[in-house]
DSSP file (Angstrom, degrees, kcal/mol; ACC not computed):
  #  RESIDUE AA STRUCTURE BP1 BP2  ACC     N-H-->O    O-->H-N    N-H-->O    O-->H-N    TCO  KAPPA ALPHA  PHI   PSI    X-CA   Y-CA   Z-CA
    1    1 A X              0   0    0      0, 0.0     2,-0.3     0, 0.0     0, 0.0   0.000 360.0 360.0 360.0 146.0   92.9  -43.0  244.4
    2    2 A X        -     0   0    0      1,-0.1     0, 0.0     0, 0.0     0, 0.0  -0.552 360.0-117.6 -79.6 127.9   89.9  -43.2  242.1
    3    3 A X        -     0   0    0     -2,-0.3    -1,-0.1     1,-0.1     5,-0.0  -0.269  28.6-111.0 -62.8 148.9   86.9  -45.2  243.5
    4    4 A X    >   -     0   0    0      1,-0.1     3,-1.7     3,-0.0     4,-0.1  -0.310  31.3-105.3 -70.7 165.1   85.8  -48.4  241.7
    5    5 A X  G >  S+     0   0    0      1,-0.3     3,-1.4     2,-0.2     8,-0.1   0.817 120.6  62.8 -59.1 -33.7   82.4  -48.4  239.9
    6    6 A X  G 3  S+     0   0    0      1,-0.2    -1,-0.3     7,-0.0    -3,-0.0   0.676 104.9  47.0 -66.7 -15.2   81.0  -50.5  242.7
    7    7 A X  G <  S+     0   0    0     -3,-1.7     2,-0.3     2,-0.1    -1,-0.2   0.257  97.5  91.4-108.6  13.9   81.7  -47.6  245.2
    8    8 A X  S <  S-     0   0    0     -3,-1.4     2,-0.0    -4,-0.1    -4,-0.0  -0.763  80.1-110.5-108.8 152.5   80.2  -44.8  243.0
    9    9 A X     >  -     0   0    0     -2,-0.3     4,-3.0     1,-0.1     5,-0.2  -0.288  39.6-101.2 -65.4 163.8   76.7  -43.5  242.9
   10   10 A X  H  > S+     0   0    0      1,-0.2     4,-2.6     2,-0.2     5,-0.2   0.924 127.2  50.3 -54.4 -43.7   74.6  -44.3  239.8
   11   11 A X  H  > S+     0   0    0      1,-0.2     4,-2.3     2,-0.2    -1,-0.2   0.928 111.7  47.3 -59.5 -45.0   75.3  -40.7  238.6
   12   12 A X  H  > S+     0   0    0      2,-0.2     4,-2.7     1,-0.2    -2,-0.2   0.922 110.5  51.5 -61.3 -43.1   79.0  -41.2  239.2
   13   13 A X  H  X S+     0   0    0     -4,-3.0     4,-3.0     1,-0.2     5,-0.3   0.922 108.2  52.6 -61.2 -43.5   79.0  -44.5  237.5
   14   14 A X  H  X S+     0   0    0     -4,-2.6     4,-2.3    -5,-0.2    -1,-0.2   0.928 112.2  45.7 -57.7 -44.9   77.2  -42.9  234.4
   15   15 A X  H  X S+     0   0    0     -4,-2.3     4,-2.6     2,-0.2    -2,-0.2   0.904 114.6  47.2 -68.3 -43.0   79.9  -40.1  234.2
   16   16 A X  H  X S+     0   0    0     -4,-2.7     4,-2.6     2,-0.2    -2,-0.2   0.887 112.2  48.0 -69.4 -36.0   82.7  -42.5  234.6
   17   17 A X  H  X S+     0   0    0     -4,-3.0     4,-2.6    -5,-0.2    -2,-0.2   0.921 113.9  47.8 -67.9 -42.2   81.4  -45.0  232.0
   18   18 A X  H  X S+     0   0    0     -4,-2.3     4,-2.8    -5,-0.3     5,-0.2   0.965 111.8  50.8 -62.2 -46.7   80.8  -42.1  229.5
   19   19 A X  H  X S+     0   0    0     -4,-2.6     4,-1.8     1,-0.2    -2,-0.2   0.908 113.4  45.4 -54.0 -46.5   84.4  -40.8  230.3
   20   20 A X  H  X S+     0   0    0     -4,-2.6     4,-3.0     2,-0.2    -1,-0.2   0.915 111.1  53.2 -59.2 -43.8   85.7  -44.3  229.6
   21   21 A X  H  X S+     0   0    0     -4,-2.6     4,-3.4     1,-0.2     5,-0.3   0.902 105.6  53.2 -65.1 -39.6   83.6  -44.6  226.5
   22   22 A X  H  X S+     0   0    0     -4,-2.8     4,-2.5     1,-0.2    -1,-0.2   0.943 112.7  44.6 -61.4 -46.9   84.9  -41.3  225.0
   23   23 A X  H  X S+     0   0    0     -4,-1.8     4,-2.5    -5,-0.2    -2,-0.2   0.866 113.5  50.8 -68.9 -35.3   88.6  -42.5  225.5
   24   24 A X  H  X S+     0   0    0     -4,-3.0     4,-3.1     2,-0.2     5,-0.2   0.975 113.6  43.7 -65.0 -50.2   87.7  -45.9  224.0
   25   25 A X  H  X S+     0   0    0     -4,-3.4     4,-2.8    -5,-0.2     5,-0.2   0.922 114.8  49.3 -62.4 -40.9   86.1  -44.5  221.0
   26   26 A X  H  X S+     0   0    0     -4,-2.5     4,-2.7    -5,-0.3     5,-0.3   0.951 113.6  47.8 -61.5 -47.2   88.9  -41.9  220.5
   27   27 A X  H  X S+     0   0    0     -4,-2.5     4,-2.3     1,-0.2     5,-0.2   0.907 112.3  49.6 -60.2 -39.8   91.6  -44.7  220.9
   28   28 A X  H  X S+     0   0    0     -4,-3.1     4,-3.0    -5,-0.2    -1,-0.2   0.957 110.8  47.7 -62.2 -47.8   89.7  -46.8  218.4
   29   29 A X  H  X S+     0   0    0     -4,-2.8     4,-1.9     1,-0.2    -2,-0.2   0.860 114.3  47.4 -61.7 -37.1   89.4  -44.1  215.9
   30   30 A X  H  X S+     0   0    0     -4,-2.7     4,-2.2    -5,-0.2    -1,-0.2   0.894 112.8  48.4 -73.0 -35.6   93.1  -43.2  216.2
   31   31 A X  H  X S+     0   0    0     -4,-2.3     4,-3.1    -5,-0.3     5,-0.2   0.939 112.8  49.0 -68.1 -43.1   94.2  -46.9  215.9
   32   32 A X  H  X S+     0   0    0     -4,-3.0     4,-2.2     1,-0.2    -1,-0.2   0.913 111.3  47.7 -60.1 -41.5   92.0  -47.4  212.9
   33   33 A X  H  X S+     0   0    0     -4,-1.9     4,-2.3     2,-0.2    -1,-0.2   0.867 111.5  52.1 -67.3 -37.8   93.4  -44.3  211.3
   34   34 A X  H  X S+     0   0    0     -4,-2.2     4,-2.7     2,-0.2    -2,-0.2   0.916 109.5  49.5 -62.8 -43.0   97.0  -45.5  212.1
   35   35 A X  H  X S+     0   0    0     -4,-3.1     4,-2.2     1,-0.2    -2,-0.2   0.899 111.0  49.7 -67.4 -35.5   96.2  -48.9  210.5
   36   36 A X  H  X S+     0   0    0     -4,-2.2     4,-2.3    -5,-0.2    -1,-0.2   0.905 110.0  50.1 -66.1 -39.6   94.9  -47.2  207.4
   37   37 A X  H  X S+     0   0    0     -4,-2.3     4,-2.2     2,-0.2    -2,-0.2   0.913 111.7  48.8 -64.4 -44.1   98.0  -45.0  207.2
   38   38 A X  H  X S+     0   0    0     -4,-2.7     4,-2.3     1,-0.2    -2,-0.2   0.899 110.7  49.4 -62.2 -39.8  100.2  -48.1  207.5
   39   39 A X  H  X S+     0   0    0     -4,-2.2     4,-2.3     2,-0.2    -2,-0.2   0.895 110.1  52.1 -66.2 -39.9   98.3  -50.0  204.8
   40   40 A X  H  X S+     0   0    0     -4,-2.3     4,-2.4     2,-0.2    -1,-0.2   0.922 109.9  50.0 -69.1 -39.6   98.5  -46.9  202.5
   41   41 A X  H  X S+     0   0    0     -4,-2.2     4,-1.8     1,-0.2    -2,-0.2   0.945 111.9  47.1 -60.7 -46.0  102.3  -46.8  203.0
   42   42 A X  H  X S+     0   0    0     -4,-2.3     4,-2.5     1,-0.2    -1,-0.2   0.862 110.1  51.8 -64.8 -35.9  102.6  -50.5  202.2
   43   43 A X  H  X S+     0   0    0     -4,-2.3     4,-2.1     2,-0.2    -1,-0.2   0.880 107.7  53.5 -66.8 -35.3  100.5  -50.2  199.1
   44   44 A X  H  X S+     0   0    0     -4,-2.4     4,-1.6     2,-0.2    -2,-0.2   0.878 110.2  47.0 -65.1 -33.4  102.6  -47.4  197.9
   45   45 A X  H  X S+     0   0    0     -4,-1.8     4,-2.3     2,-0.2     5,-0.2   0.905 109.0  54.6 -72.1 -40.0  105.7  -49.6  198.4
   46   46 A X  H  X S+     0   0    0     -4,-2.5     4,-3.1     1,-0.2    -2,-0.2   0.911 106.9  51.5 -51.2 -48.1  103.9  -52.5  196.6
   47   47 A X  H  X S+     0   0    0     -4,-2.1     4,-3.1     1,-0.2    -1,-0.2   0.922 110.0  49.2 -64.8 -45.9  103.3  -50.2  193.6
   48   48 A X  H  X S+     0   0    0     -4,-1.6     4,-2.3     2,-0.2    -1,-0.2   0.921 112.4  47.1 -58.7 -47.7  107.0  -49.2  193.5
   49   49 A X  H  X S+     0   0    0     -4,-2.3     4,-2.9     2,-0.2     5,-0.3   0.918 112.5  51.1 -63.7 -44.7  108.2  -52.9  193.7
   50   50 A X  H  X S+     0   0    0     -4,-3.1     4,-2.7    -5,-0.2    -2,-0.2   0.956 110.2  48.8 -63.1 -44.0  105.7  -53.9  190.9
   51   51 A X  H  X S+     0   0    0     -4,-3.1     4,-1.5     1,-0.2    -1,-0.2   0.895 111.3  48.5 -56.9 -41.8  106.8  -51.1  188.7
   52   52 A X  H  < S+     0   0    0     -4,-2.3     4,-0.4    -5,-0.2    -1,-0.2   0.901 112.5  48.4 -63.0 -39.5  110.4  -52.0  189.1
   53   53 A X  H >< S+     0   0    0     -4,-2.9     3,-1.3     1,-0.2     4,-0.3   0.912 107.7  56.4 -63.4 -41.3  109.6  -55.7  188.4
   54   54 A X  H >< S+     0   0    0     -4,-2.7     3,-0.6    -5,-0.3    -1,-0.2   0.839 106.9  50.2 -62.7 -32.4  107.6  -54.7  185.3
   55   55 A X  T 3< S+     0   0    0     -4,-1.5    -1,-0.3     1,-0.2    -2,-0.2   0.466  89.7  82.9 -85.2  -0.7  110.7  -52.9  183.9
   56   56 A X  T <  S-     0   0    0     -3,-1.3    -1,-0.2    -4,-0.4    -2,-0.2   0.682  97.0-119.9 -78.4 -14.2  112.9  -55.8  184.5
   57   57 A X    <   -     0   0    0     -3,-0.6    -1,-0.2    -4,-0.3     2,-0.1  -0.294  45.4 -36.1  99.3 172.8  112.0  -57.5  181.3
   58   58 A X    >>  -     0   0    0      1,-0.1     4,-1.2    -2,-0.1     3,-0.9  -0.347  48.2-125.2 -71.3 149.7  110.4  -60.9  180.5
   59   59 A X  H >> S+     0   0    0      1,-0.3     4,-2.2     2,-0.2     3,-0.9   0.913 108.9  65.1 -59.1 -41.1  111.3  -63.9  182.6
   60   60 A X  H 3> S+     0   0    0      1,-0.3     4,-1.8     2,-0.2    -1,-0.3   0.859 100.3  51.7 -52.9 -35.9  112.3  -65.8  179.4
   61   61 A X  H <> S+     0   0    0     -3,-0.9     4,-1.9     1,-0.2    -1,-0.3   0.805 107.9  51.7 -77.1 -26.7  115.2  -63.3  178.9
   62   62 A X  H <X S+     0   0    0     -4,-1.2     4,-1.6    -3,-0.9    -1,-0.2   0.882 109.4  49.7 -69.7 -36.7  116.3  -63.9  182.5
   63   63 A X  H  X>S+     0   0    0     -4,-2.2     5,-2.6     2,-0.2     4,-0.5   0.869 109.1  52.9 -71.2 -33.9  116.3  -67.6  181.8
   64   64 A X  H ><5S+     0   0    0     -4,-1.8     3,-1.0    -5,-0.3    -1,-0.2   0.918 107.7  52.1 -56.7 -49.6  118.4  -66.8  178.6
   65   65 A X  H 3<5S+     0   0    0     -4,-1.9    -2,-0.2     1,-0.3    -1,-0.2   0.836 111.5  44.8 -60.7 -37.0  120.9  -65.0  180.7
   66   66 A X  H 3<5S-     0   0    0     -4,-1.6    -1,-0.3     2,-0.1    -2,-0.2   0.502 116.1-113.9 -88.8  -2.6  121.3  -67.8  183.1
   67   67 A X  T <<5 +     0   0    0     -3,-1.0     2,-1.4    -4,-0.5    -3,-0.2   0.574  67.3 144.3  78.2  15.0  121.5  -70.3  180.3
   68   68 A X     >< +     0   0    0     -5,-2.6     4,-2.2    -6,-0.2    -1,-0.2  -0.673  18.0 171.7 -87.3  91.7  118.4  -72.1  181.1
   69   69 A X  H  > S+     0   0    0     -2,-1.4     4,-2.3     2,-0.2    -1,-0.2   0.904  76.3  47.9 -64.8 -42.5  117.1  -72.9  177.6
   70   70 A X  H  > S+     0   0    0      1,-0.2     4,-2.3     2,-0.2    -1,-0.2   0.909 112.1  48.8 -70.3 -37.6  114.3  -75.1  178.7
   71   71 A X  H  > S+     0   0    0      1,-0.2     4,-2.9     2,-0.2    -1,-0.2   0.900 110.8  52.6 -64.0 -40.3  113.0  -72.6  181.3
   72   72 A X  H  X S+     0   0    0     -4,-2.2     4,-2.2     2,-0.2    -2,-0.2   0.881 108.4  50.4 -63.0 -38.0  113.2  -69.9  178.6
   73   73 A X  H  X S+     0   0    0     -4,-2.3     4,-2.4     2,-0.2    -2,-0.2   0.939 112.7  45.9 -65.3 -46.0  111.1  -72.0  176.2
   74   74 A X  H  X S+     0   0    0     -4,-2.3     4,-2.4     1,-0.2    -2,-0.2   0.944 113.1  50.5 -58.9 -47.6  108.5  -72.6  178.9
   75   75 A X  H  X S+     0   0    0     -4,-2.9     4,-2.8     1,-0.2    -1,-0.2   0.886 109.2  50.6 -62.1 -37.6  108.5  -68.9  179.8
   76   76 A X  H  X S+     0   0    0     -4,-2.2     4,-2.1     2,-0.2    -1,-0.2   0.894 110.2  50.1 -64.3 -42.0  108.1  -67.9  176.2
   77   77 A X  H  X S+     0   0    0     -4,-2.4     4,-2.0     2,-0.2    -1,-0.2   0.881 112.2  47.0 -64.2 -39.3  105.2  -70.2  175.8
   78   78 A X  H  X S+     0   0    0     -4,-2.4     4,-2.3     2,-0.2    -2,-0.2   0.932 110.2  53.8 -65.1 -44.3  103.5  -68.9  179.0
   79   79 A X  H  X S+     0   0    0     -4,-2.8     4,-2.3     1,-0.2    -2,-0.2   0.875 107.7  50.5 -59.5 -39.4  104.2  -65.3  177.8
   80   80 A X  H  X S+     0   0    0     -4,-2.1     4,-1.6     2,-0.2    -1,-0.2   0.910 108.0  52.3 -64.5 -42.6  102.4  -66.1  174.5
   81   81 A X  H  X S+     0   0    0     -4,-2.0     4,-0.6     1,-0.2     3,-0.3   0.920 111.7  47.2 -62.5 -40.1   99.4  -67.5  176.3
   82   82 A X  H >< S+     0   0    0     -4,-2.3     3,-1.2     1,-0.2    -1,-0.2   0.906 107.0  55.2 -61.9 -45.1   99.2  -64.3  178.3
   83   83 A X  H 3< S+     0   0    0     -4,-2.3    -1,-0.2     1,-0.3    -2,-0.2   0.771 106.2  54.5 -63.9 -27.8   99.5  -62.1  175.3
   84   84 A X  H 3< S+     0   0    0     -4,-1.6    -1,-0.3    -3,-0.3     2,-0.2   0.648  87.7  96.3 -80.7 -16.8   96.5  -63.9  173.7
   85   85 A X  S << S-     0   0    0     -3,-1.2     2,-0.2    -4,-0.6    -3,-0.0  -0.532  79.4-118.3 -78.2 140.6   94.2  -63.3  176.6
   86   86 A X        -     0   0    0     -2,-0.2    -1,-0.1     1,-0.1    -2,-0.1  -0.459  30.0-108.8 -69.9 148.5   91.9  -60.3  176.4
   87   87 A X    >>  -     0   0    0     -2,-0.2     4,-1.1     1,-0.1     3,-0.6  -0.401  26.3-112.7 -72.0 152.7   92.2  -57.6  178.9
   88   88 A X  T 34>S+     0   0    0      1,-0.2     5,-3.6     2,-0.2     3,-0.3   0.838 117.9  55.5 -50.6 -35.9   89.5  -57.2  181.5
   89   89 A X  T >45S+     0   0    0      1,-0.2     3,-1.3     3,-0.2    -1,-0.2   0.890 104.1  55.5 -71.1 -33.5   88.4  -53.8  180.0
   90   90 A X  T <45S+     0   0    0     -3,-0.6    -1,-0.2     1,-0.3    -2,-0.2   0.794 108.3  47.1 -66.0 -25.3   87.9  -55.5  176.6
   91   91 A X  T 3<5S-     0   0    0     -4,-1.1    -1,-0.3    -3,-0.3    -2,-0.2   0.431 125.2-103.2 -98.9   2.5   85.6  -58.0  178.2
   92   92 A X  T < 5S+     0   0    0     -3,-1.3    -3,-0.2    -4,-0.3    -2,-0.1   0.698  86.3 119.9  79.6  25.1   83.6  -55.1  180.1
   93   93 A X      < +     0   0    0     -5,-3.6    -4,-0.2    -6,-0.2     3,-0.1   0.674  56.6  28.6 -81.3-117.4   85.3  -55.9  183.4
   94   94 A X  S    S-     0   0    0      1,-0.1     2,-0.2     2,-0.1    -2,-0.1  -0.078  90.8 -99.6 -48.2 146.4   87.4  -53.4  185.3
   95   95 A X              0   0    0      1,-0.2    -1,-0.1    -3,-0.1    -6,-0.1  -0.523 360.0 360.0 -65.0 133.2   86.6  -49.8  184.8
   96   96 A X              0   0    0     -2,-0.2    -1,-0.2    -3,-0.1    -2,-0.1   0.388 360.0 360.0 -70.4 360.0   89.1  -48.3  182.3
C-alpha cells in the first residue's frame, strides 16, 4: 500500500505531489479538449439545423398553409420590418 503524505520524507512528498500534479494537469487538458470537441460537434449540428430551417421558407407561408390568415399577416409585417433593416456589414459591423 502506498504511504500517505504524512508518512513520507520531504523529498518523497515532493515527488508524490509532482506526480499527482502531472496527472491532474494531463487530466485537465484531456477534459478541456474533450469539452471543446463536444462543443464543436454541437455547433456543427446547429449549423445543419439552421440551414434546414432557412430553406423551409418564410413563417408567413406556413401560416397560410395552416389557414391562419391573421398570423400570416403579422408574419409578413415582421418580415417586411426585417427586410428594411441594414445588415451589420453595411453598418461597419461584423467582418464580411
